[in-house]
C-alpha positions in Angstrom: 0.0 0.0 0.0 1.3 3.4 -0.9 0.1 6.9 -0.1 -1.0 8.7 -3.3 -2.7 11.7 -1.8 -3.9 13.4 1.4 -6.3 16.3 1.3 -8.2 18.3 3.9 -11.9 18.4 2.9 -13.2 20.1 6.0 -11.5 22.6 8.3 -13.9 23.9 11.0 -13.0 25.6 14.3 -15.5 27.2 16.6 -14.9 28.9 20.0 -18.1 29.0 21.9 -17.0 30.0 25.4 -14.0 31.0 27.6 -11.5 28.6 28.9 -12.3 27.5 32.4 -10.4 25.7 35.2 -12.5 22.5 34.6 -11.3 22.3 31.0 -11.2 18.8 29.4 -9.8 18.2 26.0 -10.9 15.1 24.0 -9.7 14.0 20.6 -11.6 11.6 18.3 -10.6 10.0 15.1 -13.2 8.1 12.9 -12.9 6.4 9.6 -16.1 7.4 7.8 -15.9 5.6 4.5 -13.7 3.5 2.3 -14.3 3.1 -1.4 -12.5 2.3 -4.7 -12.0 5.1 -7.1 -11.7 5.0 -10.9 -8.9 7.1 -12.4 -7.6 7.2 -15.9 -4.2 8.1 -14.5 -4.0 5.1 -12.1 -3.9 1.8 -14.1 -1.8 -1.3 -13.6 -1.2 -3.6 -10.7 -2.9 -1.4 -8.1 -6.3 0.0 -7.4 -7.0 3.5 -6.1 -8.8 3.5 -2.8 -10.2 6.6 -1.0 -10.5 6.7 2.8 -12.6 9.4 4.4 -11.8 10.2 8.0 -12.8 12.8 10.6 -10.5 14.1 13.3 -12.0 16.3 16.1 -10.7 18.0 19.2 -13.4 19.0 21.7 -12.8 21.4 24.5 -15.5 20.9 27.2 -17.6 22.0 28.9 -18.9 23.6 25.8 -15.8 25.8 25.1 -14.6 25.0 21.6 -14.5 22.4 18.8 -12.2 21.7 15.9 -13.1 19.3 13.1 -10.8 18.2 10.3 -12.2 16.0 7.5 -9.7 14.3 5.3 -9.6 12.2 2.1 -6.7 9.8 1.8 -5.9 8.2 -1.6 -4.0 4.9 -1.4 -2.6 2.6 -4.0 -3.6 -0.9 -3.0 -2.7 -4.2 -4.7 -5.6 -5.5 -6.7 -5.7 -8.7 -4.7 -6.0 -6.8 -1.4 -8.6 -4.2 -2.6 -11.5 -6.6 -2.6 -10.6 -8.0 0.8 -10.3 -4.4 2.2 -13.7 -3.3 0.9 -15.4 -6.5 2.2 -13.8 -6.0 5.6 -15.0 -2.4 5.6 -18.6 -3.4 4.8 -18.4 -5.8 7.8 -16.8 -3.0 9.9 -13.9 -5.3 10.7 -10.8 -3.5 9.4 -7.4 -5.1 10.2 -5.4 -3.5 13.0 -2.5 -2.9 10.6 -4.7 -0.9 8.2 -6.4 1.1 11.0 -3.0 2.0 12.4 -1.7 3.1 9.0 -4.8 5.3 8.5 -4.8 6.7 12.0 -1.0 7.5 11.9 -1.4 9.3 8.5 -4.3 11.4 9.8 -2.7 12.2 13.2 0.6 13.2 11.5 -1.2 15.9 9.3 -4.2 16.7 11.4 -2.4 17.4 14.7 -0.2 20.0 13.0 -3.3 21.7 11.5 -5.2 21.5 14.9 -2.2 23.1 16.7 -2.2 25.9 14.1 -5.9 26.6 14.6 -5.6 26.4 18.4 -2.9 29.0 18.3 -5.0 31.3 16.1 -8.0 30.9 18.4 -6.0 31.3 21.6 -7.0 27.9 22.9 -4.7 25.6 25.0 -2.9 23.1 22.9 -4.4 19.7 22.8 -1.0 18.0 23.1 1.9 19.1 25.3 4.8 20.8 23.5 8.3 20.1 24.5 10.0 22.6 26.7 13.5 23.1 28.2 14.2 23.3 31.8 17.2 24.8 33.6 19.6 22.1 34.9 20.8 22.2 38.5 24.6 22.9 38.6 26.5 20.1 40.3 29.9 20.9 41.7 
């Protein structure tokens, strides 16, 4: 399987209220659909498969929400395409495939979510690395 394309189809951010002391940040990642795609540019030993996913970051209680919808295009061996589509119809994707999709989405969507959080003056949903002063030992 190889990555052919990754596109954001939905970028939505809404700040409803002010940040409070009881802030909770929850992230969610769902695979919404998997389907084969016909393309005159993609012929040969592989099929083109489109995966639609939604990544969301929710700040509660009722503070803000970020939603990022993505389309991922994958080149999949013809022999594995039918198996993948059948497993999707039964909602039983292999763990390897789910991890591949989740890691692709997280890699791109986390960066976009951090950018939106910075612009909306929201706390970051993942901790950023920071440096600390070392104690001098003599």
